[in-house]
C-alpha positions in Angstrom: 35.0 22.8 -5.1 31.6 22.1 -6.4 32.5 21.3 -10.0 34.9 18.7 -8.6 32.6 17.0 -5.6 30.1 16.8 -8.3 33.2 15.0 -10.9 33.9 12.8 -8.0 29.9 11.5 -7.1 30.1 11.2 -10.5 33.2 9.3 -11.1 32.3 6.8 -8.2 28.3 6.2 -9.5 30.0 5.3 -12.5 32.5 2.5 -10.8 30.0 1.4 -9.0 27.9 0.7 -12.1 31.0 -0.7 -13.7 31.4 -3.2 -10.8 28.1 -4.4 -10.3 28.0 -5.1 -14.1 30.7 -7.2 -13.8 29.1 -8.8 -11.2 26.1 -9.9 -12.6 27.5 -12.5 -14.8 29.5 -14.2 -11.4 26.3 -15.7 -10.0 25.7 -19.6 -10.0 24.1 -20.5 -13.3 23.5 -23.9 -12.2 20.6 -23.0 -9.6 17.4 -23.1 -10.8 14.9 -20.9 -9.4 11.5 -22.1 -9.1 8.5 -20.2 -7.6 6.9 -21.1 -4.5 4.1 -23.6 -4.8 0.5 -23.0 -4.5 -0.8 -25.1 -1.4 -4.0 -26.9 -3.1 -6.7 -28.2 -0.8 -8.0 -32.0 -1.6 -11.0 -33.4 -1.1 -13.1 -34.6 2.5 -14.7 -37.6 2.4 -16.6 -37.6 5.3 -16.5 -40.8 7.6 -18.6 -42.4 8.8 -20.3 -41.5 12.0 -18.9 -42.7 15.2 -20.6 -45.7 16.5 -21.1 -47.4 20.2 -17.6 -49.0 18.9 -15.7 -46.3 18.4 -12.2 -46.4 19.5 -12.0 -42.7 21.4 -8.9 -41.5 22.8 -9.2 -39.2 25.5 -7.0 -36.1 25.7 -6.1 -34.4 28.7 -7.6 -30.8 27.9 -5.1 -29.3 30.8 -6.4 -27.5 34.4 -8.0 -25.0 32.8 -9.8 -26.5 30.2 -13.0 -28.5 31.5 -14.5 -30.5 28.7 -13.7 -33.9 27.8 -12.0 -34.2 24.5 -11.7 -37.3 22.9 -10.1 -38.8 18.7 -11.5 -41.0 17.3 -8.6 -43.2 15.9 -9.9 -45.0 13.1 -10.6 -41.4 11.3 -7.5 -40.3 12.0 -5.7 -39.6 8.7 -3.0 -37.5 6.2 -3.9 -36.4 3.2 -2.2 -36.0 0.5 -2.2 -32.2 1.1 -0.4 -32.7 4.4 -4.2 -32.0 6.2 -4.5 -34.0 8.6 -7.9 -35.6 9.3 -9.7 -36.4 12.5 -13.3 -36.8 14.1 -12.5 -35.2 17.7 -15.9 -35.2 19.8 -16.4 -32.5 22.8 -18.3 -32.9 25.8 -19.1 -30.6 28.5 -19.3 -30.9 31.8 -23.3 -31.3 31.6 -22.7 -34.4 29.7 -23.4 -33.1 26.4 -21.4 -34.3 23.2 -20.9 -32.1 20.2 -18.9 -34.7 17.5 -17.2 -32.9 14.7 -15.0 -33.9 11.3 -11.9 -31.2 11.3 -8.7 -30.8 9.1 -5.5 -29.2 10.9 -2.8 -28.0 8.6 0.9 -27.8 10.7 2.6 -25.8 8.9 0.6 -22.4 8.9 -1.4 -23.7 12.4 -4.5 -23.8 11.2 -7.7 -25.6 11.3 -10.8 -26.4 9.5 -14.5 -27.7 10.6 -15.8 -30.0 8.0 -18.9 -31.4 9.3 -20.7 -31.5 13.1 -22.9 -34.2 14.6 -24.3 -34.2 18.4 -24.7 -37.3 20.2 -28.5 -37.2 19.8 -28.2 -36.3 16.1 -25.7 -39.5 14.3 -25.9 -37.9 10.8 -23.1 -35.5 9.7 -24.3 -31.6 8.8 -21.4 -30.0 6.5 -20.5 -27.3 7.9 -21.9 -24.3 5.8 -19.0 -21.7 6.6 -16.3 -24.4 6.1 -13.1 -22.2 6.3 -9.2 -22.2 7.4 -9.1 -20.4 11.0 -5.9 -19.5 12.1 -5.5 -21.7 16.1 -5.9 -18.9 18.8 -5.7 -19.5 22.5 -9.1 -20.1 23.1 -9.2 -23.1 20.6 -7.5 -25.8 23.0 -8.0 -28.7 21.4 -6.9 -28.0 18.1 -3.6 -26.2 20.1 -3.0 -29.1 21.9 -3.2 -31.6 19.1 -0.9 -29.2 17.0 1.6 -28.8 19.4 1.6 -32.1 21.3 0.1 -34.8 19.1 0.1 -34.5 15.5 2.9 -32.1 14.2 6.7 -31.4 14.6 8.6 -28.3 13.3 5.3 -27.5 11.0 4.8 -30.5 9.0 2.5 -33.7 10.4 4.6 -36.4 12.0 5.6 -39.2 9.4 2.8 -41.2 9.6 -0.8 -41.7 11.9 1.0 -44.9 14.0 3.1 -42.7 15.0 0.7 -39.7 16.3 -1.6 -42.5 17.5 1.2 -43.2 20.0 1.8 -39.9 21.3 -2.0 -40.0 21.6 -2.3 -43.0 23.6 0.7 -42.3 25.5 -0.8 -38.7 26.4 
């Protein structure tokens, strides 16, 4: 009985391999597979420091977030690398303003801090630890920008005019 069972298993295994070899030639040979392209970040040029004529668009931070969020409309851009770059001003309840130039990747929901300045120091200081970081629940400004204003379906909106319209509409 053991011999018969072994013979049956061997026969079924050889039939399975023959069927697989036969189907191997039936795949769509017109399809050309390409490996996914590796994302490459474009160089970032810092904009001029915002002045008194800067058109800041205030963004509602929600009922819990107490700081005021504002985005410089003139600094908003979409790079060839699909990174949205912008200047952001966060003003605390005590009136202290921190200004930063940041980038946002919609596909990976990440942001990067390129440079910072304060309202007293009107010179950009490039970030020494600039790296892409995943947007976490505590990153309220970046989470709002990604979910409500700048991104849709994991990619940037088609142009900055649409982004600005969303920001102005609130």
